[in-house]
N, C-alpha and C positions, 0 to 999 in steps of 0.2 A: 508319424510326419504327414501335414498335410499342406504339398509344396502351392495350391492353386491359391492360398493365403500370400503368397509369398511374392510368387510369378505365376502369369498364362501358365496354364496345364499345357500338356502338349496333346491335343485332342488333334491325331494327325487324320488326314485324309482318307477315307474310307472309298475307291474307284474301282469302278468297273474296267474287268482287263478282257484285251479280243484273248478267243481260245489260243491257245497257243500250246507245243508239249514243252513238258519240263522233264529232262532226264538228269539224273544223279549219279555219278561214277566211282565206284570205289571199291574194294576188296570186298568178298564175299565172305561172311557176312562182315560187316562194317562197324567201328564202334570210335567214332574221333571224339575229343574232347575240344571245346572253342573256346577260351580266353575271352570274359567280357570283362569291359570296361564299368562302372558302374556310375553314372551324372545325373541330379537333378533326378534319382531313383530307377532313372530311366539305363538299359541295356544296351550296351557299343562293341562290337566286333570288326575285325579287322577282315576286310575283302578285299581281294588281287583281282582287278579285270585288267587284262590285256600288259602283264607286270608294272601295273602300278597299282598301290597301298591305298586304302582310301578306311574312313571312319563309317561305318553304315550303323542306324538304326536300326536295335530287331524289333518288328512292329506286327503282328498277328492281325492287327486290324485294318494294312494297310497292304496293297502289293507292292511287286519290286517297284523302286524308284531312282532313279540317277537324277544328281546337278545337272543342271547347264551346263558347270564348268567340268563336269565327267565327261560328262556327252560329249565339249569340246573335244578334248584331251584323247578322247579313244575313238573319235572320227565313229558314233554311233551312226546310226542310218535310221533316221523315222521315218516312220508309213504312212502314220494318220494323226491327225488332232483330233483331238473331244472337249468336248464343253465338262466340266465335270465339276462337283460340289462335296468342301470337304466337313465334317460332320460338326465344325461350329456353325453352316450356314453358309461362310463366304463361299464363292463362286472361281474359277478361269478356267483359262482354257493350258492342256497340257497336251507334249506330243507322247507318241506311242510308236514303238518298234519291240524288234527282238536282239535283246543279248544272246551271243554266242555263247560266252564263257564266263560264266565266276566260278572264282575258287575263295573258298572260304577255310580253313588248315588246312589239311588233304584232300578236302575234298574238293570234286570240279562239276559244276551244276551249269548244263548246257541249254540253248532255246527258250528264253524265260523272258514273258510278254512283260513290258519293263514302260513305266511312264516316265519324261523326264520335266524336271519341279523347276522352277527359279527360288533357290532358299533366301535370293537378296529380299525379298518382297518381304519375307520376314523379319524379325527381331529376336526375339529366344532362339529361335533355334538355328538361325543363322548362329551367333553366340554361341551355340554349342559343337559346333564346326561338322556339322553333317553332311556328311556328303553325299546320301543316299538312304535308303530304307529297304534292311532284306525282309523281305512281304510275305504275307500266308500262300502265297502262289508259288515261291519258291519253296517254301517249308511244305508242302504238302507231298513231296516229293520224299519223303520219312517221317521218324521216328525223333522228336525232337524232347528233349528231357530239358527242364530248367533246373539248376543247380544256384537259387539267387542268392544263397548267403554263402557259396563256394565259390563265387564268381567265375562259373562257368558251364557252360549247354553244352550236352552229348547229344549227336547227332547218328543214328542209326538206323538199320534196315529188319531187328529184329529185335523183340522185347527179351528174349534170353540172354543178350549182352548186356541187361539196363539190372541195377537195385533200384529196387523203391518203390516196385509195382506189384507184389506178391502182399498180400494180405490188407489191401488197404481200399479206399474208397476209388469206386469207379463210376463214371456216366458219361453216357455218351452225347457227342457234339453234332452239329448239323453246318455240314461246308456251305455256307450263302454265298451266293454269286459266283463267277468265274474268279475271283480270289481266292475263293475255297474261305475265306476267315469264318475260325470256330467260333459259334453260339453253344451257351450251354444253358440249364435250365436256372431260374432261382427266383422266389417270391419276395415279399415285403410283407410284414405282418401278417403271416398266414393266407394271402390270398392265393388267389390262382398260378401257376408257375407260369415263367414266359418264360421266352427266350430275349441273352443278352448276349451282348459281341465279349468275347476272354478277347481285350486290347492291351499286349503289353506295351503300346504306343500311350499309353494315358497313364500320367505317372500319379495316380492316386489306390485306391482301393477300391470304391463303385460312385459311380453316377451314376442319377437318376435323373432323368428328362422331365422337364417342369411340365412340359406337354401333359407327361404320364400323372404327375400327381394333380395338377387341375380336372384329369378326365377320373378321379377316384375320389377328388370331394364328396362328391356323396356317398360315399362308402362309410359306413359309420368306422368297421372296422381297421381299415386304413386310418381315417382324418382322425379319432380317438387317441390313437400312438405316434403321431409326432408332431416333434417342434421344427423349427427354422429360425434360422437369422440371417438378417437380409445384407446386401453392399451391392455395391457400384461401381463399374472402374469397366476395365478391361477385361474381359472376359478368357476363355479356352483360345490358344494360339494355334492353327492350322497351320497350312503350307502354302494357303493365301493371305494369312494374314489375322488378324482379331477384330475384335467389335467389343463397341462401348454398349455393356447390356448391364441388367441385374443380377447378382451371384447369388448363391444359396449354402449354407451348410444346415443339413436337415440331421434327426437324431428319430428312430425310428425302435418302435418295439423288440422288434424281430427281422432279421434278414435271413433269408435261406439260400444259399447256391450248393448247388447239386445236395450232399448228404451232407454235410457240413452248415450248422446256426450257429448266430452271432445273436447276444443279446443287448440287446441297446448301441448298435452301435451308431456312429457318425461320419455322414460320408457328403459327399458333394451333390451339389443340384443343380444343371442348369440347362441352356436352350438349346441341348444336344439335340440328335436327330434319334439317336435310343439308347437304351440305359448299357452299361460297360462295365467290367469287372478290369479293374485294372490291374496294371506291373505290382503294386503292393500287396496282392493278392498270395505270389511267390514268397512274401517275406515271411521265413519259418517252413515255409512248406516245401517238398519236390515234386514238381507238376511235369507231367510228360502229355505230350501228345501226339497220340497216336494216329496219325492223319490217314493210314491206310483202310485200319479200322475204325478212321472216326468217334475214338474213346480216349477219353482223358483219366489219368492216375492221380491223384492225391494223396500226397502220404505228411500228415501232419506231424512237424520235429515239436521238441519241447517248448521252442521260441514262436512257435506261431503267434502271429500277429493279425491283431484288426482295430482299426480305430475306435475308440471310445469315449475321447473327447475333443475336443474343437478350442486348442488352446495357440492364444495368438495376443498381435500387439496390433489385430486388426484390420493391420494394411498391407496391401502389397506392390512389389516392385514390377520395372517394364525400364526398356531404355526407349529415351528420348530425343527428343536434335539437342537437350542440350545437358546433358547424361542423363543420371537415373533418377526416375522421375516415380512419385505415387503414381501406380496405376489403377489399385481399386482400395473403395474402403468398406467395413462392417459397421454398420449402425451400432452406436450405442457400445462400444468398443474404446479399448485406450486411446486409439489416433482420433478419433473421431471426435471422443470427448476433449479431447486436446486442441479442437479445432485445426488439426491438418485437413489436404483435402487435396482432392486427385488433381494431377499433374503438378504440384508443390515439386520441384527440383530438390532431391536429398542433395545437400553443402556435404553432411559432415555423421558420421555414425561413430557415436564414444568416442570422439576428436581424431577418429579417422577423415583423413580429409579424400572422398572420392573425386574429385575434379584432376587430380594428378595421376590418375588412372587412364589409360585406353579406356574406351565403354565397355567394350566386354568385361573386361578385366574388373571395372569399377560395378557392374553389373554381379559378377560371380564372388566379391569383396562383400556388399554387400547384403547379397543373398546367405554367406557365410554367417555375417556378423546377426543378420535379425533371426536365423534358424536358431543358432546357438544361444543365445543372448536371453536371459529371464527378464532384465532390465537394462536399459538405456539410453542414452541420451541423443538426439536424435538433431541435424542443423536444416532447414530448409530454407528456399528461396523463394519470394515470390513476390512480383511486382515489383523486383529491386529490390526487397528490402530481408532480410535474411529474421528467421525466427528462432528458436530453440526450447525444446519443449523434452522432458522427462517420461518415458514411457514404462510399463510393467507390465507383461504377461500375463491373462483373465481366459480362465476356462469360459468361453462363452454359452459352450453346451456339453453336455457327458459331467461324466465322474470327475472331480478333483484327485 
């Protein structure tokens, strides 16, 4: 599934954090299972701060973050402010301080450098009910095993407590910045390997920066084996919002991530800062991040996944002032050929009246309908007039 075509992807902010101690408290050796909830492919876990429970996104591409509402509730003391930039290019000012104690399952983390972000400035992220982010600077205190298909994360301080780390693919990763975000090796079409961010806050499989593609246009090795479809509209949403931009999906001859090779994968390309391996890499794999040793262990399961086609109605959705709107459109797609336009208001999908629902509920309902259906009828509102069109999904890139 490529969520970018349905809602703006969550390419969450990568911020530089101030240096500070981060300690994890547990029984030696410890092995703690953390249940996760998945929504829009992303992983969420329950976090306890000051005896209050919150919904946090697990994001290896970000630092520890709390919302302005959480900061107010727990009496968080910010000590500095910083102008920061999110991975989609938008910037803003965040307050920083130190969280004295965070509890996740039976583990207690202490003295974590933390940013305060106002999620009210976002649309999709706000609708997900995000109270904060479990960031890489918190994770760096231990070993984290992502069992995505089993809806859990295991945290430990000893590999000996884990299954799925013997006889599997092993790669080293580089801990970048004060965040200690993990960067791993990847290459496209047998070009020289480069470091890419392993980012569980990105709800796709792989994201190639358009700037990297442009730089490679002179390379016969890359340009001969790449196909591109183009769209326009609201792009990836970060913690400072989203921008109107050009969107792409691409198919390349080969993508190499660590020791694993993907033949003719289809993935996103956008105006992002750096290439990313996203959370969908975890589908059908057990991935262990050993932060102290800077090693990643990857076990492929029988259902190991990678996207091989871009099947879509050709439209993305977003929250608008008057309800759910068309947020983006891909060229020569069923939606664009039917005459739909960006900012059209979605009144009904297959007869289901979206305005009857609260805005975030309507967004989720529209997402579910667009995700599961192969064909549907869409009613839009434009310039006080309604229009009804029938759409059938098509494969714009890749194999049917």
